[in-house]
N, C-alpha and C positions, 0 to 999 in steps of 0.2 A: 504494500500500500504506500503510495507516494504522498508527499505533502504538497501544499499549495500556498501561495501567498495571496492574501485578500486584503485590499486596501479599502478602508471605510472612511470616506471624506466627511468630516463634521466641522465645517468652518465656523458655525455659529454655536458650537457646544464646547466652550472653553473648560468647563468643569464636568465633563462627561466621565462615566465609569465604564470599564470594560471587564467583564467576568467571563472566564472560560473554564470548562471542566472536562474531565474524562472519566467515564465509568471503568472500574477495574474489577475483574473477577478474582478477588484475593481475600483471604481471611488473615487475622493477626497471628495465626499459628503456623502459617506456611513459611517455607524457607526464604521466599522472596520479600517477605514483609520487612525484616530488619534492614536489608540494604536500601529499600525504598524510603524507609523512615530516616535513615542517615543521609541519603541523597537530598531529601526534602529539607532537612535541617541545614545542610551545607549550602544549598543553592538559594533557599528562600526562607528559612525558618526564623531568622532574626530581623525580618523586615528591612530596614535601611542599613543594618550592619551586615547583611547577607551579600552574596555575590549578585543576586538579582537587584537588590537595592543599590549596591555600588555602581552597577552598570547603568540601570535605568534612571536613577536619581543623580548620583554624584558625577558620573562620567558624561552621560548624554543629556541630563537635565530635562527629562521627558515627563516626570511625574513627582508628586510629593510623597506618594506611598506606593509600595509594591510588596506583594507577599505571595507565598505559595502555601499549599495545604495538601496533606495526604492523610486519608483515613482508611481504616479497614475494620470490618466488623468481626466480633469474636465468634458469632454463630453461623453466619451466612457468608458466601463469597460476594460481598457487597462493599467494595472499596471505591474510593474516588480520589482524584487529584485535581 
């Protein structure tokens, strides 16, 4: 599956929000859970002190806030990022 670039022009929306998510079939007891939790913390867990925050806010000056999130359920394969 390939990716694509989508440009959304919003010239009159200076204070707009953009949220994106991905459903994941994972439980918190599976072997892939811990690496995903660590990756989320490293890339976006600390908001502005994270790699995402450093890039998007400090380097590019694109936003006042940026964060990432990862969740996994204990009973069902119902995760999200």
